[in-house]
N, C-alpha and C positions, 0 to 999 in steps of 0.2 A: 504494500500500500504506500503510495507516495507520501512524503513527510507532510506536504501542505494539506493533504486530506485529513490528517490526524487532527489538525487545528480546528476542524469543523465540529469535532465531538465536544460536548460540554465536559468540563473537568469533573472528576469524581467528587461526590459530595463528602465533605468532612463531617463524619458522624460523631467525632469526639465531643463537641459541646452538647449534643443531644443526649449522648450516653451519660455524660456527667450530670446533666440536669435530671435525667431519669433515675440514676443511682441515688442522687441527693434526695430526691423526692421520696423514693422507696425507703430510705433510711429514717425518714421522719415518721414513718408509719409502722415499720417493722424492723426486726433484726434477722434478715434472711440468711439461710445457708448459702455457701458459694454456688451450689447448683441452682437454688431458687433465684439468686441474683442473675445468673447467666440466662436462665430460662425466661426471666422477666424481660431482660434487655432484648433477647431474641424475639419474643412475642410482640414487643412494642415497636422495635426499630428494624427488625429483620436479621437474617443470618450474618450479614457483613458487619453489623454493629458489634457483635460479640467479641471481635478481635480488638476492639478499642477498649474493652473492659479492663485488662491488666494495667494499662497506662493510666486510665481514669482512677481506678482503685488506688494505685500507688500515689497519684497526685493528691487525692482526697485524704489519704492516710497521713499526709503532712500538711493539710490545710488547717491553719490556726482558727479559721472561722467555725470549724466543727468542734464539738465537745471532745474532751480527752477520751471519754469512753468510746465515742464513735471512731476516732482515729485509731485507737488501740484495736477495736473490733476489725477494722479494715486491714491493719497491719498484720494481725494474727491470721486473717484469711489468706494473705500472701505468703507469710513465713511458713505456715503449716503445709503449704503446697495444695490446699483444697481448691483454690481458684484454678490453678493449672490443671488439676485432675478433672474439674468440672468442665473446663473448656475442651478437654480431650474426650469427655464422655465417660470417664471412669467411675463416676459417683452416682449412686441412686439415692433418691430422696428418702429420708428416714420417716416413711409413712407410719411405721409402727409407733413411733414416739408420739406423733400428732394424734393418732387414733387412740392411743392409751390415755392421753390427757383428756381428750373429749369424753371418753368413757368414765374417767375418774370424776369429772364434774357431774356427769349424769347420775352417778351413784350418791351424790350428796343430798339425799332426800331428807336427812335429819334436820335440815335448816328450814323446813316448813313450819317447825315450831317457832313461835315468835321469840322465845328466850334464846334458842340456839342461833336464830338468824341475827339477833342483836349482838350476840357474842362474836359471831363471824364478822359482821360489819365493823365492830370495834377492833378486832384483830387486824383487819385489812387497813384500818386507819392508823393504828398506833405504831405498827412496825414499819417505820419510814426508811429503813436501810434497803428494803426491797420493794419492788413495784406491787401495787394492790393485787394484781392478778396472781403474782407468785405467792403472796400471803394467803390468797384464797386456796391455791393448790395445797399449801402446807396445812391449812386448817381442815381441808377436806380429808387429807391423808391421816392427820393426827389431831383430832378435836381438842385434846388436852395440852397441846403444845403451848408453852409460854414464851420460849425464846429459841431461835434456831440460827445456825451458822454453818459454814463449810468446815471440813476437817482442818484445813490450813488456818482458818480464822480462830477456831477453838485453841489450836496449838499456839499460835502467835500472840493472840490477845489475852488468853487466860491460862496458858500452859497446861491445857487439859488434852487428853488423848481419848480416842474412841475405845469403847468397851469391845471385847473380843466378838460379841454377838450383836454389835451395833446395827440397827436397821436404818438405812437412809430414807430420805424423802426426796422427791424429784421436783425441781422447779425449772423454768426456762432460763437460759443463760444468754448473755449478749454475744459471746464469742464461741459458742458451741451449742448443739441442739438442746442438751439438758445439763443441769448441774445437781450434784448430790449434796444435801444439807442434813444436819442432824440436830435433834432436840437435845436439851440439857441432859435429860435422863439417859441418853446414849453415850455420854462422856464421863470420864473420871479424872481426878487430879485435885489440885488445891481448891480450897473453898472459893466459891464465886464472890467477886467483889460486890460491895453494897450497891454500887451504881447500876449493876445489872438489873436489879429489881425495879429501877426507874428508867429503863431504857426508852420507854415511850414518852417520858416527860418532856414537854416542850415549853420553854418560857421565852417568848420573843415578842417584839413589838410589831405592829402592823407595818407592812411594807407596801407603800402606794404603787410601786412598780408592778406588783402582781396584777392589780386591776387594769392599769394602763396597758400592760403587755397583753393581757387576755383580750381586751377590746381590740387592740391592733391585730393580733393573730386571728381573731374571729373574722375580721373583715378581710384580711389579706390571704389567709390560708384556707378558710372555710367559706368565705363570702357570706358571712352572717353579719347583718347590720345591727348595731346596738345603739339605742337612744336612751337618754335619761330625761324623763318628762314627769310632770306632775300627774299623779294618778290618785284615785280615791284612797281614803285612809285604810281601807280593808284589802287593797290590792298592791302587793309589793312589786309585782312584775308579771310579764307574760311573754310567751314565744308564739310566733305564728309564721305562716308562709309570707314572704315579702311580695305583696301584690304589686307594688310599684316597680319592683325588680331593680333596674339600674345596675345590672350585673350582680345583684345579691340574690341568694337563694332563700334565706330566712331572715326574720327580723325579731329582735328582742327589745322590749321596752322595760326599763327599770325605774321605779319611783325615785325621782330626783331628790326628795327630802330625806332619804336614808343617808346615814353616814357611810363612808367608804367601805369599812369592813362589812357592813350589812349589804351594801350594793354588791360586793364581791360574793357573799354567800348566796344571795338571790340569783345572781348571774350564773353561778355554778349549777344551781337547781334548774334554771331555764335552759342552759346549754345541755344539761343532762337529758332533758326532754327531747331535744333535737337529736343528739348522738345516740340515744337509746332507741330511736326510731318511732317515738310516740306520735310524731306529726307526719309520719310516712317518710319514704326515702326521697332523695333528690334524683335528678336525671343522670347524674354521674355516679350514683350509688356510693357516696362518701359516708353514708350511714344507712342502717337497715330500715326496712319497712315493718313496723310492729304496732301500727295504729289500732289494730283490732283487739288488743288486750284490754282487760277491764280497768275502770278508772282507779280503783284501789291499788291495783298492781302498778299502774303508771305513777301514782304519787309516791308509793313506797320506793320504787326504783329510783326516781329522781332525787328524793330527799336522802336516801341512803348514799347515793353517789356524792351528793353535795357534802354530806357529813364526812365521808372519807377524805375528800380533798381538803376541806377546811380544818379538820382535826389534825391532819398531817402538817398543816402550816401553822398550827397553834391557835386557831380560832375556835370559839365555842358558841353554839347557837341553841335553838330549841328543836332540833331534829327529832329527838326521842318523843317529845310530846306530839309533834306533828304526825310522825309515822304511826303512833298509837291510834290516832283517829281513823286510820285506814286499815286497822286490824281489829275490828270490833269483836271477833270471836277468839282473839288471842292467837290466831294462826296467820302465817304469811300467805297472802293471796297466791293462787296457783300460777298466775301469769308472771310472777316475779322471777327474774333470771339473775342469780348471783354472778354468773359468768359475765354477762353484759355489764353489770354494775362495776365489777372490778376493772374491766378493760376501759370503760368510759371514764372512770375516776382517774386512771393513769393518763388518759388523753387530756383531760381537762387540767390536771396538775402540770403537765408538760406545757400547756398553753400559757400558764402564768410564770413559768420558769425560763423558757427558752424563746428565742426569736425564730419563728417559723417562716419559710419562704412562701411566695405565691404558689398556688396549686393549679395545675393544668386540668382543664375539663376533658371529657371523653372526646375521641375523634371518630368521625363517621367514616367507616371503611367504604371502599368503592362498591362493595356488593350490598350495602345497606345495613350490614351488621355493625353495631356500635362496638368500638374498640377503646378500652380504657388506657390512659397514660399512666395509671398508678395501680398499685396493688390495693 
């Protein structure tokens, strides 16, 4: 082919920026395995894009704009060789792990009792070293657990070792599919320090950045518009579909006469309604569609979620009294999902702690099927 004819072909598209954007977006919603990350990029951008993944992951692992945990997660993916194995097709997804955790949660029927449910929600809220969802996993496996840690942490922090017949519990880990942790009763060694009894104690002042950051992230990352307006004295706030739209999916209104900590608590409750799917899902499926559960279940879920978030930040409200009004028989409504509560609590807490990027909507495929740009 003559050289001049080659100039008539358009240059090959540089997929690097798109791959970086897709990986960054995925990391804000999940901690994928190497294979899941590669499969995600291939599904979104095509086969050719997967070969840009190593360079992108390496660059992001050194990007100071990301959290240390995220950078370490990416670095481990490279150093362990899992990313290279996934690109070569040598790794199969650990479906047994995911299926096992789903089954584990399905077996947590004891939390239909209001007392057990309250205890579980408190455990998810108080143990701030781990995500609420991991606390739920631990409480489901060992309802009597009071404090848990990895084998390495028990040894390093408390000079305690595992008993010969120690039984581990499974939680999800940022740099591997699962992590094994152990209750106090599974260890032996020196007496535990006094401060361990108060591990959940939190004495801190209100941080106004929490509210500001949450409002910004709601608009930028989830396209939820938040307004502060004068409402009736009996209405602290509400969430609804944004009829005016202007690029927004949902709208939340908070009573402007509330102080900032109260505004924050109400906002957590209303965001929970959206992320729990109580208002139905959106066109991009950024949250589920669960609008058909009963009203008591809806309010218990939203307030339990808000309680977990605010308690972990050191705020105290009237959640217990509010929730009790929706459990007239002393039982948790059948529609309540502890799984959803724990996951959404983690998402809302992230919104007040981190800066989240703008999120891309779904793209329409040439054949009419909708194709998402995110997991």
